C-alpha positions as CSV (number, residue, x, y, z in Angstrom):
1,X,23.2,-5.5,-8.3
2,X,23.7,-4.5,-11.7
3,X,22.6,-6.6,-15.2
4,X,25.4,-8.4,-16.2
5,X,25.7,-9.4,-20.3
6,X,28.3,-11.1,-22.6
7,X,29.4,-9.4,-25.5
8,X,32.1,-11.2,-27.3
9,X,33.3,-8.3,-29.3
10,X,34.1,-6.1,-26.5
11,X,36.4,-2.7,-28.0
12,X,39.4,-2.6,-27.2
13,X,39.1,1.4,-25.7
14,X,36.8,3.3,-24.5
15,X,33.9,4.7,-26.1
16,X,30.4,4.1,-27.3
17,X,29.2,0.7,-29.4
18,X,26.2,-0.9,-30.1
19,X,25.2,-4.0,-28.3
20,X,23.5,-7.2,-30.6
21,X,19.6,-7.4,-31.1
22,X,19.5,-10.2,-28.7
23,X,21.3,-8.2,-25.9
24,X,19.5,-5.3,-27.0
25,X,16.0,-6.8,-26.6
26,X,16.5,-8.4,-23.7
27,X,17.9,-4.7,-22.1
28,X,15.0,-2.6,-23.2
29,X,12.2,-4.6,-23.8
30,X,12.5,-7.3,-21.1
31,X,14.1,-5.6,-18.3
32,X,12.9,-2.4,-19.7
33,X,16.0,-0.1,-18.8
34,X,16.2,3.2,-19.8
35,X,18.8,5.7,-20.9
36,X,21.3,6.5,-18.6
37,X,21.0,3.1,-16.9
38,X,24.6,1.1,-16.0
39,X,25.4,-2.2,-16.7
40,X,28.0,-4.8,-16.8
41,X,29.5,-6.4,-20.0
42,X,32.2,-9.3,-20.2
43,X,33.7,-10.8,-23.4
44,X,33.9,-14.3,-21.5
45,X,38.0,-13.5,-21.9
46,X,38.5,-11.9,-18.8
47,X,37.5,-8.1,-19.7
48,X,34.5,-7.1,-17.8
49,X,32.9,-3.0,-18.4
50,X,30.8,-0.7,-16.4
51,X,28.5,0.9,-19.2
52,X,25.6,2.7,-19.4
53,X,23.1,2.7,-22.1
54,X,23.2,6.1,-24.6
55,X,20.4,4.6,-27.0
56,X,17.7,2.8,-25.8
57,X,16.8,1.0,-29.0
58,X,15.4,-2.8,-28.1
59,X,17.4,-3.6,-31.6
60,X,20.7,-1.9,-31.5
61,X,21.0,-0.3,-27.8
62,X,24.1,2.4,-27.6
63,X,26.2,1.7,-24.6
64,X,29.2,4.0,-23.6
65,X,32.2,2.0,-21.7
66,X,32.6,4.2,-17.9
67,X,35.0,1.7,-16.4
68,X,37.4,-0.9,-17.5
69,X,38.6,-4.1,-15.6
70,X,40.7,-7.2,-16.2
71,X,39.5,-9.8,-13.7
72,X,42.5,-13.0,-13.3
73,X,42.5,-15.8,-14.5
74,X,42.3,-18.6,-11.8
75,X,45.7,-19.8,-11.5
76,X,44.9,-23.6,-12.6
77,X,42.5,-25.0,-15.1
78,X,40.6,-27.8,-15.0
79,X,39.6,-29.6,-18.4
80,X,37.0,-32.3,-18.6
81,X,37.2,-34.7,-21.1
82,X,33.5,-36.7,-21.3
83,X,31.4,-39.1,-23.3
84,X,28.1,-37.4,-23.7
85,X,24.8,-38.9,-23.0
86,X,22.6,-40.0,-25.7
87,X,19.6,-37.8,-23.3
88,X,20.6,-34.1,-24.2
89,X,18.7,-32.9,-21.1
90,X,21.8,-34.5,-18.9
91,X,24.4,-33.1,-20.7
92,X,23.1,-29.5,-20.7
93,X,22.7,-30.2,-17.0
94,X,26.2,-30.9,-16.6
95,X,27.4,-28.1,-18.2
96,X,25.4,-25.3,-17.1
97,X,27.2,-26.9,-13.3
98,X,30.3,-27.2,-14.7
99,X,30.4,-23.7,-16.0
100,X,28.7,-22.3,-12.7
101,X,32.1,-24.3,-11.3
102,X,34.1,-22.4,-13.4
103,X,35.1,-25.2,-15.4
104,X,37.9,-24.0,-18.2
105,X,37.8,-26.8,-21.0
106,X,35.1,-29.4,-22.2
107,X,36.1,-31.9,-24.9
108,X,32.9,-34.0,-25.7
109,X,34.8,-37.7,-25.9
110,X,34.4,-40.3,-29.0
111,X,34.7,-43.8,-27.6
112,X,33.8,-47.4,-28.5
113,X,30.8,-47.6,-26.1
114,X,29.6,-43.5,-27.0
115,X,26.5,-43.0,-27.3
116,X,26.0,-39.2,-28.7
117,X,28.5,-38.1,-31.2
118,X,26.8,-35.1,-32.4
119,X,25.3,-32.2,-30.7
120,X,23.8,-28.3,-31.2
121,X,26.9,-26.2,-30.3
122,X,24.9,-23.1,-30.6
123,X,22.4,-24.2,-27.6
124,X,25.0,-25.8,-25.7
125,X,27.4,-22.4,-25.7
126,X,24.2,-20.7,-25.1
127,X,23.9,-22.3,-22.0
128,X,27.2,-21.9,-21.1
129,X,27.1,-17.9,-21.4
130,X,24.3,-18.4,-19.3
131,X,25.8,-20.3,-16.6
132,X,28.8,-17.8,-16.8
133,X,26.4,-14.5,-16.5
134,X,24.2,-16.0,-13.9
135,X,27.4,-17.0,-11.8
136,X,29.0,-13.5,-12.2
137,X,32.0,-14.9,-14.0
138,X,34.2,-13.3,-16.9
139,X,35.7,-16.2,-18.2
140,X,33.6,-18.1,-20.9
141,X,34.4,-22.3,-21.0
142,X,36.0,-23.6,-24.1
143,X,33.3,-25.9,-25.5
144,X,35.5,-28.2,-28.0
145,X,34.0,-30.3,-31.0
146,X,33.7,-33.7,-30.1
147,X,36.9,-36.0,-31.0
148,X,37.9,-39.6,-30.8
149,X,39.7,-40.8,-27.6
150,X,43.2,-41.1,-29.4
151,X,43.1,-37.2,-30.3
152,X,41.9,-35.9,-26.7
153,X,44.9,-38.0,-25.2
154,X,46.7,-35.5,-26.9
155,X,45.4,-32.1,-25.7
156,X,46.6,-30.3,-22.3
157,X,50.2,-32.1,-22.3
158,X,51.5,-30.4,-19.7
159,X,48.2,-31.2,-16.9
160,X,47.9,-33.6,-14.6
161,X,46.1,-36.4,-16.4
162,X,44.1,-38.7,-15.2
163,X,41.2,-41.5,-16.4
164,X,38.0,-42.2,-14.3
165,X,36.5,-45.7,-14.8
166,X,35.1,-48.6,-13.5
167,X,37.1,-51.4,-14.4
168,X,38.7,-53.1,-10.9
169,X,42.2,-53.4,-11.9
170,X,43.6,-52.9,-8.7
171,X,45.7,-49.9,-9.1
172,X,42.8,-47.4,-8.8
173,X,43.3,-44.4,-6.5
174,X,40.9,-42.0,-5.1
175,X,40.3,-38.7,-6.8
176,X,41.4,-37.0,-3.9
177,X,44.9,-39.0,-3.6
178,X,45.5,-38.2,-7.4
179,X,44.4,-34.5,-8.1
180,X,47.0,-32.4,-6.7
181,X,46.1,-28.7,-5.6
182,X,47.6,-26.1,-7.4
183,X,48.0,-27.8,-11.1
184,X,46.3,-27.9,-13.9
185,X,44.4,-31.2,-14.4
186,X,42.9,-33.0,-17.3
187,X,40.4,-35.9,-16.3
188,X,38.3,-38.6,-18.4
189,X,35.4,-39.8,-17.9
190,X,33.9,-43.0,-20.8
191,X,30.2,-43.1,-21.1
192,X,27.1,-45.2,-19.4
193,X,29.5,-48.6,-20.5
194,X,32.6,-47.3,-19.4
195,X,35.7,-47.2,-21.4
196,X,37.1,-50.5,-22.8
197,X,40.0,-52.0,-21.1
198,X,41.8,-52.0,-24.5
199,X,41.3,-47.9,-24.2
200,X,42.0,-47.8,-20.2
201,X,45.2,-49.5,-21.2
202,X,46.0,-47.2,-24.3
203,X,45.3,-44.1,-21.7
204,X,47.8,-45.3,-18.4
205,X,50.4,-46.1,-21.7
206,X,50.2,-42.4,-22.5
207,X,50.6,-41.3,-19.3
208,X,47.0,-41.2,-17.1
209,X,46.5,-42.1,-14.1
210,X,43.7,-44.9,-13.0
211,X,41.4,-43.0,-10.2
212,X,38.1,-44.1,-8.2
213,X,35.1,-41.9,-8.1
214,X,34.0,-43.9,-5.0
215,X,32.4,-46.9,-4.4
216,X,29.1,-45.8,-5.9
217,X,28.2,-46.3,-9.8
218,X,27.5,-42.8,-11.1
219,X,26.1,-41.5,-13.6
220,X,28.3,-39.9,-16.6
221,X,27.0,-36.2,-16.0
222,X,27.5,-36.9,-12.1
223,X,31.0,-38.3,-12.5
224,X,31.5,-35.3,-14.3
225,X,30.3,-32.7,-12.0
226,X,31.8,-34.5,-9.0
227,X,35.4,-34.2,-10.5
228,X,34.5,-30.2,-10.7
229,X,33.5,-29.9,-7.2
230,X,36.9,-31.7,-5.9
231,X,38.8,-29.6,-8.2
232,X,37.3,-26.3,-6.9
233,X,37.2,-27.9,-3.4
234,X,41.1,-28.4,-3.4
235,X,41.8,-25.0,-4.9
236,X,39.3,-22.3,-4.5
237,X,37.5,-23.2,-1.0
């Protein structure tokens, strides 16, 4: 299997170009690749290129594109609005696994009981890139800036909109019953302390459907991953 790398600025036409320094170092110093050896590159937007090394420099590795391919996007998209926990490693774990599963949008949600409102975007995006490459995908999930619940209610207006909460209101149905196959979906997941009753009411007034993730109380990152796996099972299994 050829090494697979991310290069956000893939040129529009065939020819030679230079990889950035971190990628060059990984190719030449870590993998010890030589001139003439081939690799795969993606821009994270569906384009994939087969390229060969023409200048094996560990700071400015030159490559020549041999073949282009456009990978079709998935026919339906999953967006997750989720309140990050105060434990960074748990947030990172969720993003890694969600990216491997093919999530499209991640909206860090700020609610009344949120534990964390800021994060290291560069580190989290690097984790998303690594997970995309590890799972051999060509679409990089988009990590949005943290936003309050009221603002998240305005995103993805054409998607099926669901809110997972633990308040026993009697109107929640299982995720499998409320998540239709073949449609874009936005799912909201609250912090460890759950959404407040007022927040749930606000979401329902904005057209969100309440869902249950089963009889067990799940950690925030477990709930997020569960949503990703159910979406994939419904649409791509």
